C-alpha positions in Angstrom: -18.0 -10.7 3.3 -18.4 -12.6 0.1 -21.3 -14.9 1.1 -23.9 -13.7 -1.4 -24.3 -15.4 -4.8 -21.6 -14.8 -7.3 -23.7 -12.8 -9.7 -24.5 -10.4 -6.9 -20.8 -10.1 -6.0 -20.0 -9.2 -9.6 -22.7 -6.6 -9.7 -21.6 -5.1 -6.4 -17.9 -5.0 -7.6 -19.0 -3.3 -10.8 -21.0 -0.7 -8.9 -18.1 -0.1 -6.4 -15.6 0.2 -9.2 -17.9 2.6 -11.2 -18.5 4.8 -8.1 -14.9 4.7 -7.1 -13.7 5.5 -10.6 -16.1 8.5 -10.7 -15.0 9.8 -7.4 -11.3 9.3 -8.2 -11.8 11.0 -11.6 -13.3 14.1 -9.9 -10.5 14.5 -7.4 -7.6 13.5 -9.6 -8.6 15.0 -13.0 -6.2 17.9 -12.5 -3.4 15.6 -11.5 -4.0 13.4 -14.5 -4.0 16.4 -16.8 -0.8 17.6 -15.3 0.8 14.2 -15.7 -0.4 13.9 -19.3 1.4 17.2 -20.0 4.5 16.2 -17.9 5.2 13.0 -19.8 6.6 13.3 -23.3 5.8 9.7 -24.3 3.1 9.5 -27.0 0.1 7.1 -27.0 0.3 6.4 -23.3 -3.1 7.1 -21.6 -3.2 8.2 -17.9 -5.6 5.8 -16.1 -5.5 6.8 -12.4 -3.4 8.9 -10.1 -2.7 9.7 -6.5 -1.0 12.5 -4.6 1.0 12.1 -1.4 4.4 12.5 0.2 6.3 9.3 -0.3 9.8 10.5 0.7 8.9 12.5 3.8 10.2 15.8 2.4 6.8 17.5 3.0 6.3 17.9 -0.8 3.7 15.5 -2.3 4.7 13.2 -5.2 2.3 12.4 -8.0 1.8 8.7 -8.8 0.2 7.9 -12.2 -0.8 4.6 -13.8 -0.7 4.5 -17.6 -2.2 2.3 -20.2 0.5 1.6 -22.8 -0.3 1.1 -26.5 1.2 -2.4 -26.5 -0.9 -5.5 -25.6 0.4 -7.7 -22.7 -0.7 -10.8 -24.6 -3.5 -12.0 -26.9 -6.0 -12.4 -24.0 -9.3 -10.7 -24.5 -12.4 -10.8 -22.3 -16.1 -10.4 -23.3 -15.4 -8.6 -26.6 -12.7 -7.2 -28.9 -12.8 -3.9 -27.1 -11.6 -5.3 -23.8 -7.9 -5.3 -24.8 -5.3 -6.4 -22.2 -3.0 -3.4 -22.4 0.3 -3.3 -20.7 0.6 -0.8 -17.8 3.3 1.2 -16.1 3.6 3.4 -13.0 5.4 6.7 -13.1 6.1 8.8 -10.0 6.7 12.5 -10.5 8.4 14.9 -8.2 8.0 18.7 -8.1 11.2 20.5 -9.2 11.0 24.3 -9.4 7.2 24.1 -9.5 7.3 21.6 -12.4 6.6 17.9 -12.5 9.6 15.7 -13.4 9.8 11.9 -13.7 11.3 10.5 -10.5 10.6 6.7 -10.8 9.3 4.6 -13.7 8.0 1.0 -13.2 7.4 -0.8 -16.4 5.2 -4.0 -16.7 4.8 -4.5 -12.9 1.0 -4.3 -12.9 -1.6 -6.8 -14.1 -3.0 -6.0 -17.6 -6.2 -4.0 -18.2 -8.5 -7.0 -18.3 -6.9 -9.4 -15.9 -9.7 -9.0 -13.3 -11.7 -11.3 -15.6 -15.4 -10.9 -14.7 -14.5 -7.9 -12.5 -13.0 -6.2 -15.6 -10.2 -3.9 -14.7 -8.3 -5.4 -11.8 -7.1 -2.1 -10.4 -9.7 -1.1 -7.8 -7.9 1.8 -6.1 -4.7 3.8 -6.0 -3.8 6.0 -3.0 -0.9 7.4 -1.0 -1.7 6.9 2.7 0.6 7.7 5.6 3.6 7.9 3.3 2.9 4.5 1.6 1.6 3.7 -1.9 -1.6 1.6 -1.5 -3.0 -0.4 -4.4 -6.0 -2.7 -4.4 -6.8 -5.3 -7.0 -9.9 -7.5 -7.6 -10.4 -10.7 -9.4 -13.6 -12.7 -10.2 -13.3 -16.0 -12.0 -15.6 -19.0 -12.6 -14.9 -20.6 -9.3 -12.8 -18.3 -7.2 -13.0 -14.5 -6.5 -11.2 -12.1 -4.2 -8.6 -9.5 -4.2 -5.3 -8.1 -2.8 -4.2 -5.1 -1.0 -0.6 -4.0 -1.3 1.4 -1.3 0.5 4.8 0.0 -0.6 7.1 2.2 1.4 10.2 4.0 0.3 13.3 2.3 1.6 16.9 2.3 0.4 16.0 4.6 -2.5 13.1 2.5 -3.9 9.6 1.4 -3.1 9.4 -2.0 -1.3 6.5 -4.1 -0.2 5.6 -3.4 3.4 2.2 -5.1 3.7 0.3 -7.7 1.7 -3.3 -8.9 2.2 -4.7 -11.6 -0.1 -8.3 -13.0 0.1 -9.6 -15.8 -2.1 -13.2 -17.2 -1.8 -15.3 -19.7 -3.6 -19.1 -19.7 -3.3 -20.3 -21.9 -0.5 -16.9 -23.6 -0.3 -13.4 -22.8 0.9 -11.7 -19.5 1.5 -8.3 -18.3 2.5 -7.0 -15.0 3.9 -3.3 -14.2 4.2 -2.0 -11.1 5.9 1.7 -10.4 5.6 3.5 -7.7 7.6 6.7 -7.6 5.7 8.5 -5.0 7.9 8.0 -7.2 11.0 8.5 -10.5 9.1 5.2 -11.9 10.4 2.1 -13.4 8.6 -1.2 -15.0 9.5 -2.9 -17.5 7.2 -6.6 -18.2 7.8 -8.5 -20.9 6.0 -12.1 -22.1 6.4 -15.5 -22.6 4.8 -17.4 -19.7 3.2 -20.8 -20.5 4.7 -23.8 -19.4 2.6 -26.5 -21.4 4.2 -26.5 -20.0 7.7 -27.3 -16.3 7.6 -25.9 -15.8 11.1 -22.5 -17.0 10.2 -20.7 -15.9 7.0 -17.5 -18.0 7.6 -16.4 -21.0 9.5 -12.8 -20.8 10.4 -10.9 -24.1 10.3 -7.6 -22.8 11.4 -5.5 -19.6 11.7 -1.7 -20.1 11.8 1.3 -17.8 12.4 4.0 -17.7 9.8 7.4 -16.0 9.4 8.3 -14.1 6.2 11.4 -15.7 4.6 11.7 -14.1 1.2 14.0 -11.2 0.2 12.6 -7.7 0.1 10.2 -7.2 -2.9 10.4 -3.9 -4.8 7.6 -2.5 -6.8 9.5 -3.2 -10.0 9.7 -6.9 -9.4 6.3 -7.3 -7.6 5.0 -9.9 -10.0 8.3 -11.7 -10.6 9.3 -12.6 -7.0 7.5 -15.2 -4.9 6.3 -14.2 -1.4 7.4 -17.0 0.9 6.2 -17.6 4.5 7.1 -20.5 6.9 4.8 -21.9 9.6 6.5 -21.3 12.9 5.3 -24.7 14.3 5.4 -27.1 11.3 8.0 -25.3 9.1 5.5 -25.6 6.2 6.5 -23.1 3.5 3.8 -21.4 1.4 4.5 -19.3 -1.7 2.4 -16.6 -3.2 2.9 -14.6 -6.4 1.2 -11.2 -6.9 -0.7 -11.1 -10.1 
């Protein structure tokens, strides 16, 4: 999957993000405009949006990611224009044919430039089968990869239901963790990212089964609570933090 040279990976990610952004902007421009009107907060810029039924009432909700005017920290990448803005998620419900704020999640997402060489880390935002799906990408000097996170409405809030995290280094090690939070099961695969043999992208060293042992993680505290899994055979505990 990531067996090509790093510069090619960065180029591909850039193309994918550009195409994806263009497609999303075409399909979500009306939703973004509606959300911009619905919110009364000034200087908050709608970045991306998704429509879908999150609470199973057969009426779609509107999920919008905003860039805030405040900077998350002093981190800048490439140039002074790439500012690491704070972000928030707002979910709107339709009430009497009008959009009203239903849920607000402040500072739970990575900043605008925390994808490093990939630029914006937010690769996609969707509502699929009643779940909020977000994908993030990261490209650094040594490691690159991404995460896929799904959130489902439970007990009146959005909680993590599935987490997939992939990390690669060019011609070296890789790891893939897949966590099914609802069933408390996880798999951890580690191996070598083979770039010399064209017939074999990866060499798997081991793939182990783990149990999820952490408390439920809500969307609000996604980057504040550690994901913990324990190996069912060795009792080894591994911790992950969503960036």
